[in-house]
C-alpha positions as CSV (number, residue, x, y, z in Angstrom):
1,M,0.2,-0.3,0.0
2,E,2.7,2.6,0.8
3,T,4.5,1.8,-2.6
4,R,1.2,2.3,-4.5
5,V,0.8,5.8,-2.3
6,R,4.1,6.4,-3.2
7,E,4.1,5.9,-7.2
8,A,0.5,8.0,-7.2
9,G,2.5,10.8,-5.2
10,A,5.3,10.4,-8.3
11,L,2.6,10.6,-10.4
12,A,0.9,13.7,-9.5
13,K,4.0,15.8,-9.1
14,T,5.2,14.7,-12.9
15,A,1.2,15.9,-14.1
16,V,2.1,19.1,-12.4
17,Y,5.3,19.2,-14.1
18,Y,4.4,18.4,-17.2
19,T,1.2,20.9,-17.4
20,T,4.0,24.0,-16.3
21,F,6.3,22.5,-19.3
22,V,2.7,23.3,-21.7
23,V,2.8,26.6,-20.2
24,L,6.4,27.5,-20.3
25,G,6.2,26.0,-24.3
26,F,3.6,28.6,-25.2
27,A,5.3,31.5,-23.5
28,T,8.5,30.6,-25.2
29,A,7.1,29.9,-28.4
30,V,4.5,32.9,-28.7
31,I,7.3,35.7,-29.3
32,G,8.2,34.6,-32.9
33,P,4.9,35.0,-34.4
34,T,4.0,38.1,-32.9
35,L,7.8,39.8,-33.2
36,P,6.6,42.2,-36.2
37,S,3.8,43.1,-34.1
38,L,6.3,43.7,-31.1
39,A,8.1,45.8,-33.7
40,E,5.1,48.0,-34.9
41,Q,4.0,48.8,-31.2
42,T,7.5,49.7,-30.7
43,R,8.1,51.7,-33.8
44,T,11.2,49.8,-34.3
45,S,13.1,47.7,-36.7
46,L,13.0,43.9,-37.0
47,S,16.7,44.1,-36.3
48,E,16.6,46.6,-33.2
49,V,13.4,44.2,-31.8
50,S,15.3,41.2,-32.4
51,F,17.2,42.5,-28.9
52,L,13.9,41.1,-27.2
53,F,15.2,38.0,-27.2
54,T,18.6,38.8,-26.2
55,A,16.8,40.3,-23.3
56,L,14.9,37.4,-22.5
57,F,17.5,34.6,-23.2
58,A,19.5,37.0,-20.7
59,G,17.4,36.3,-17.8
60,Y,16.7,33.3,-18.4
61,C,20.7,32.7,-17.9
62,A,20.4,34.5,-14.6
63,G,17.2,32.1,-13.7
64,S,18.9,29.2,-14.4
65,L,22.3,29.9,-13.0
66,S,20.6,30.7,-9.7
67,G,18.0,28.2,-9.9
68,G,20.4,25.4,-9.3
69,S,21.4,26.6,-5.9
70,V,17.7,27.4,-5.2
71,Y,16.3,24.3,-5.6
72,D,19.5,22.9,-3.7
73,R,18.7,24.4,-0.4
74,A,15.3,25.0,-0.6
75,A,12.0,23.4,-1.2
76,G,11.1,23.3,-4.8
77,H,7.3,23.7,-5.7
78,P,6.7,26.9,-3.9
79,V,9.8,28.3,-5.9
80,M,8.3,26.5,-8.9
81,G,5.1,28.3,-8.0
82,L,6.3,31.8,-7.4
83,A,8.4,31.7,-10.3
84,L,5.3,30.7,-12.7
85,A,2.8,33.3,-11.1
86,G,6.0,35.8,-12.1
87,M,5.8,34.7,-15.8
88,L,2.2,35.3,-16.1
89,C,2.3,38.7,-14.9
90,M,5.0,39.9,-17.2
91,L,3.5,38.4,-20.1
92,L,0.1,40.4,-19.0
93,L,2.5,43.3,-19.4
94,V,4.2,42.3,-22.9
95,P,1.6,43.4,-25.6
96,L,0.9,47.1,-22.8
97,V,4.3,48.3,-23.1
98,P,4.7,50.7,-26.4
99,V,8.8,51.2,-25.3
100,L,11.5,49.2,-26.4
101,W,13.7,50.0,-23.4
102,V,10.7,48.8,-21.2
103,L,9.8,46.5,-22.8
104,T,13.2,44.8,-22.7
105,A,13.1,45.1,-19.0
106,V,9.6,43.1,-18.8
107,L,11.3,40.4,-21.2
108,L,14.4,40.1,-18.9
109,V,12.4,39.3,-15.9
110,L,10.1,37.2,-18.1
111,G,13.3,35.1,-19.0
112,F,14.7,35.0,-15.5
113,T,11.3,33.6,-13.9
114,E,11.3,30.8,-17.2
115,G,15.2,29.9,-16.1
116,L,13.8,28.9,-12.7
117,L,11.0,27.3,-14.2
118,D,12.8,25.0,-16.4
119,V,15.7,24.2,-14.1
120,G,12.9,23.0,-11.5
121,G,10.8,20.8,-14.1
122,N,14.1,18.9,-14.9
123,I,15.7,18.9,-11.7
124,L,12.7,17.9,-9.4
125,L,11.5,15.2,-12.1
126,V,15.3,13.6,-11.9
127,W,14.6,13.6,-8.1
128,V,11.1,12.3,-8.0
129,H,12.0,9.3,-10.4
130,G,15.7,8.3,-10.2
131,E,16.9,6.3,-12.5
132,R,14.0,5.4,-14.3
133,V,13.5,9.1,-15.5
134,G,14.7,8.4,-18.7
135,P,10.8,8.4,-20.4
136,F,9.6,11.0,-17.9
137,M,12.1,13.3,-19.3
138,N,11.3,12.4,-22.8
139,G,7.7,13.2,-21.8
140,L,7.8,16.3,-19.8
141,H,10.0,17.9,-22.9
142,F,6.6,16.6,-25.2
143,A,4.7,18.7,-22.7
144,F,6.8,21.5,-23.5
145,G,7.1,21.0,-27.3
146,L,3.0,20.6,-27.2
147,G,2.7,24.8,-25.7
148,A,5.0,25.8,-27.9
149,F,2.8,24.0,-30.9
150,I,0.1,25.4,-29.7
151,S,1.4,28.9,-29.4
152,P,2.0,29.9,-33.3
153,L,-1.9,28.8,-34.1
154,V,-3.3,30.5,-31.1
155,A,-1.7,33.3,-32.0
156,A,-2.5,33.5,-35.6
157,Q,-5.9,32.7,-34.8
158,V,-6.3,35.6,-32.0
159,M,-4.9,38.6,-34.2
160,R,-7.5,37.5,-36.7
161,A,-10.4,37.3,-34.5
162,T,-9.1,41.0,-32.6
163,G,-7.0,42.5,-35.0
164,G,-4.1,42.3,-32.3
165,I,-1.6,40.5,-30.2
166,R,-2.7,41.0,-26.5
167,W,-5.2,38.0,-26.0
168,S,-2.4,36.0,-27.9
169,Y,-0.8,36.4,-23.8
170,W,-3.3,37.3,-21.8
171,V,-5.3,33.8,-22.7
172,L,-2.3,31.9,-21.8
173,C,-2.5,33.7,-18.3
174,V,-6.1,33.3,-16.9
175,L,-5.7,29.1,-18.0
176,A,-2.6,28.9,-16.1
177,A,-3.1,30.9,-13.1
178,P,-5.0,27.7,-11.1
179,L,-1.2,26.0,-11.8
180,A,0.7,28.6,-10.1
181,V,-1.6,28.1,-6.6
182,S,-1.2,24.5,-7.3
183,L,2.3,24.4,-7.1
184,F,2.0,25.7,-3.2
185,R,-0.2,22.8,-1.8
186,I,2.1,19.6,-2.8
187,P,5.0,18.0,-1.0
188,S,8.1,18.8,-2.5
189,P,10.9,16.2,-3.6
190,R,14.1,16.5,-2.5
191,S,17.7,15.5,-4.0
192,K,18.9,11.7,-3.6
193,T,22.3,12.7,-4.7
194,V,25.1,11.9,-2.4
195,H,27.2,14.5,-1.0
196,R,29.2,12.6,1.5
197,S,32.9,14.3,0.9
198,G,34.9,12.0,-1.1
199,T,31.5,10.4,-3.3
200,G,29.8,10.8,-5.7
201,R,30.7,11.3,-9.6
202,K,32.1,15.1,-11.3
203,D,33.6,15.8,-14.0
204,P,34.1,19.7,-14.9
205,L,35.4,19.0,-18.3
206,L,32.3,16.5,-18.8
207,V,29.9,19.3,-17.6
208,A,30.9,21.9,-19.8
209,L,30.9,19.7,-22.9
210,I,27.4,18.9,-22.4
211,S,26.8,22.8,-21.7
212,L,28.6,23.8,-24.6
213,L,26.1,21.1,-26.7
214,F,22.8,22.9,-24.7
215,F,24.1,26.0,-25.7
216,M,24.3,24.9,-29.5
217,H,21.4,22.9,-29.9
218,I,18.9,24.9,-27.8
219,G,20.1,28.0,-29.2
220,G,19.4,26.7,-32.7
221,E,16.2,25.2,-31.8
222,I,14.8,28.8,-30.5
223,G,16.3,30.0,-33.6
224,F,14.8,28.1,-35.9
225,G,11.4,28.4,-34.1
226,G,11.6,31.8,-33.4
227,W,12.6,33.0,-36.6
228,L,10.8,30.6,-38.7
229,F,7.5,33.0,-39.6
230,T,9.3,36.1,-40.7
231,Y,11.7,34.0,-42.7
232,A,9.4,31.7,-44.5
233,S,7.2,35.6,-44.6
234,R,10.1,37.8,-46.1
235,M,11.3,34.8,-48.6
236,G,7.7,35.3,-50.3
237,L,7.1,31.4,-49.7
238,A,4.3,32.0,-47.0
239,R,1.6,34.3,-46.1
240,E,1.0,35.6,-42.3
241,T,-1.6,32.5,-41.5
242,A,0.9,29.5,-44.1
243,A,3.6,30.8,-41.9
244,A,1.8,30.1,-38.9
245,L,1.0,26.6,-39.8
246,L,4.3,26.2,-40.9
247,T,5.7,27.4,-37.4
248,S,3.6,24.7,-35.8
249,A,4.5,22.0,-38.5
250,F,8.3,22.9,-36.6
251,W,6.9,22.6,-33.0
252,G,4.3,19.9,-34.0
253,S,6.8,17.7,-35.5
254,L,9.5,18.5,-32.3
255,T,6.5,17.6,-30.4
256,L,5.4,14.1,-32.1
257,G,9.7,13.5,-32.5
258,R,9.4,13.5,-28.2
259,L,6.6,11.5,-27.7
260,L,7.6,8.6,-30.7
261,G,11.1,9.0,-28.1
262,V,9.6,7.9,-25.1
263,P,9.4,4.2,-25.8
264,V,12.5,4.5,-28.0
265,V,14.7,5.8,-24.9
266,A,14.2,2.4,-23.2
267,L,15.9,0.6,-26.7
268,V,18.0,3.0,-27.7
269,K,21.7,4.3,-26.3
270,P,21.2,7.9,-25.5
271,R,24.7,8.3,-28.1
272,V,23.4,6.8,-30.7
273,I,19.8,9.1,-30.5
274,L,22.5,12.3,-30.2
275,L,24.2,11.7,-33.0
276,A,20.6,11.0,-35.2
277,S,19.4,14.0,-33.9
278,F,22.1,16.5,-34.8
279,T,22.8,14.5,-37.9
280,G,19.3,14.8,-39.0
281,A,19.1,18.7,-38.5
282,A,22.0,19.4,-39.9
283,A,20.5,17.6,-43.0
284,G,17.1,19.4,-43.0
285,L,18.6,22.9,-42.9
286,A,21.3,21.5,-45.9
287,L,18.0,20.7,-47.8
288,M,16.7,24.1,-46.5
289,L,19.8,25.9,-48.3
290,A,20.1,23.3,-50.9
291,A,16.8,24.8,-52.4
292,P,15.8,28.3,-50.9
293,G,12.8,28.9,-53.4
294,S,11.4,25.0,-52.9
295,L,7.8,25.6,-50.3
296,A,8.3,21.9,-50.5
297,A,11.9,21.6,-49.2
298,L,11.0,24.4,-46.1
299,W,8.4,21.9,-45.5
300,T,10.3,18.7,-45.8
301,G,13.4,20.6,-43.7
302,T,10.9,21.9,-41.3
303,V,9.2,18.5,-40.2
304,L,13.3,16.8,-40.2
305,V,14.8,19.3,-38.1
306,G,12.0,19.4,-35.3
307,L,12.1,15.4,-35.5
308,S,15.2,15.3,-35.3
309,I,16.0,17.9,-32.0
310,A,12.8,16.8,-30.6
311,S,14.7,14.5,-27.9
312,M,18.2,16.5,-27.7
313,V,17.2,18.1,-24.3
314,P,16.2,15.0,-22.4
315,I,18.3,12.8,-23.8
316,C,21.4,14.7,-22.9
317,F,20.3,14.9,-19.4
318,T,19.8,11.1,-19.8
319,F,23.2,10.6,-20.8
320,A,25.1,13.0,-18.7
321,G,23.2,10.9,-15.5
322,S,24.7,8.0,-16.8
323,C,28.5,9.6,-16.3
324,I,27.9,12.3,-13.6
325,D,25.4,12.9,-10.2
326,M,22.6,15.4,-11.1
327,S,22.4,18.2,-8.7
328,G,20.6,21.4,-8.8
329,R,23.9,23.1,-9.3
330,V,24.6,20.2,-12.4
331,A,21.2,21.0,-14.1
332,S,21.4,25.0,-13.6
333,W,24.9,24.5,-15.7
334,F,23.6,23.0,-18.8
335,M,20.1,25.1,-18.6
336,V,23.0,28.8,-18.6
337,G,24.5,27.1,-21.7
338,G,21.5,26.5,-23.5
339,S,20.3,30.2,-22.3
340,V,23.2,31.8,-23.3
341,G,22.6,29.9,-26.9
342,T,19.0,30.8,-27.0
343,M,20.5,34.7,-26.2
344,L,22.6,34.9,-29.1
345,I,21.8,32.4,-31.7
346,P,18.4,33.8,-32.3
347,W,20.3,38.0,-31.7
348,L,22.8,37.3,-34.1
349,I,20.5,36.0,-36.7
350,G,18.3,39.3,-36.1
351,Q,21.6,41.1,-36.9
352,L,22.6,39.8,-40.3
353,F,18.7,39.2,-41.0
354,E,18.1,43.3,-42.9
355,A,21.4,43.1,-44.0
356,R,22.2,40.3,-45.5
357,G,18.5,38.8,-46.3
358,P,16.4,36.3,-44.8
359,R,18.8,32.8,-46.3
360,V,20.6,34.2,-43.6
361,T,18.8,32.4,-40.9
362,I,19.1,28.7,-42.4
363,Q,23.1,29.5,-42.9
364,V,23.6,30.6,-39.4
365,L,21.6,27.5,-38.1
366,F,23.0,25.4,-40.6
367,V,26.7,26.7,-39.2
368,D,25.4,26.0,-35.4
369,F,24.5,22.6,-36.1
370,A,27.0,21.3,-38.0
371,A,29.6,22.9,-35.2
372,A,27.6,20.7,-32.6
373,L,27.6,17.4,-34.3
374,L,31.3,17.8,-34.6
375,L,31.5,18.8,-31.1
376,L,29.0,15.4,-30.0
377,L,31.8,13.3,-31.7
378,F,34.1,15.0,-29.3
379,T,32.1,14.4,-26.6
380,L,31.3,11.2,-27.0
381,R,34.9,10.3,-27.6
382,Y,35.8,11.4,-24.0
383,A,32.6,10.1,-22.6
384,S,33.8,6.4,-23.6
385,K,36.9,6.6,-21.4
386,K,34.7,6.7,-18.1
387,A,32.5,4.0,-19.1
388,C,29.1,6.1,-19.5
389,R,26.9,4.3,-21.2
């Protein structure tokens, strides 16, 4: 009976984390389709408003970096509840602020709360399920992808119905408010990591290498998802509604890949999945580079990239857990790597977009994923010496 109670409690906590990540995915993906409207709202150009990505993920980096120590020392669920409440408050403000520097400050705080939520969901799920976390971790990031998939569809329909972007943000706030309250009412899990002196598995170089992989693949993911709408529109390949559908196809294929990956994780070694993921992403971008004017190549490449990168984040966590002890601090370094990537790569695309044209979007992303594949090969070779699975 006691075992069943523990399992029921673990599943209840998992359900809360999954729902939180649906909200997090929605909030992350809504920026891309509304970016042109935010430029009009602040009376700035796309290159100027693209600095919002930098602010968002600078905050994300700060939230991720501080989050590891916070979750190691404090009860996790109240921290996540406060972070979620703060995120919803910032989302309420985004479509109301007409001044770029003020909106930048709002996005900075928004990113901080998202970083806290991201670290919290990942590390608390590891603490709840321990060595059996693999499929659950894939499910967690499936939930993020589900929210990101819904987001452009909702944004497009709301913009069509209301002529503005306000309710694209406000609908999420109304629906997610009860979730923030529920996080204060559920007992928090605690770390199962061994902390005694001389015990545990630590490898700073491996942590640094995996953090750099997070930089490349999460930065590439957000860069692709954030700029795909504008890329397709400016290339003349899709109008507003079709571009929103294309963005949803990307997040939808990513979501489907994470769902399909749940049973795959139990059957295939993490290193094999990672190699297939980075290779597939580079191949999809290469196809789009080879046929820049082809709508078929754009759709095929988009779906291939989405499916390929679907399991990168959860599999990196699973792979890291087979080599080193997963503490809140280690998880925060991974998230810091990812948040720096999401800060710099979309910003770089924005700086080059108007100067060199929309094709630079795919060029930057291809270089990113090709370099990540080379880094992965080095990381796997290094990890093999430590008998990692």
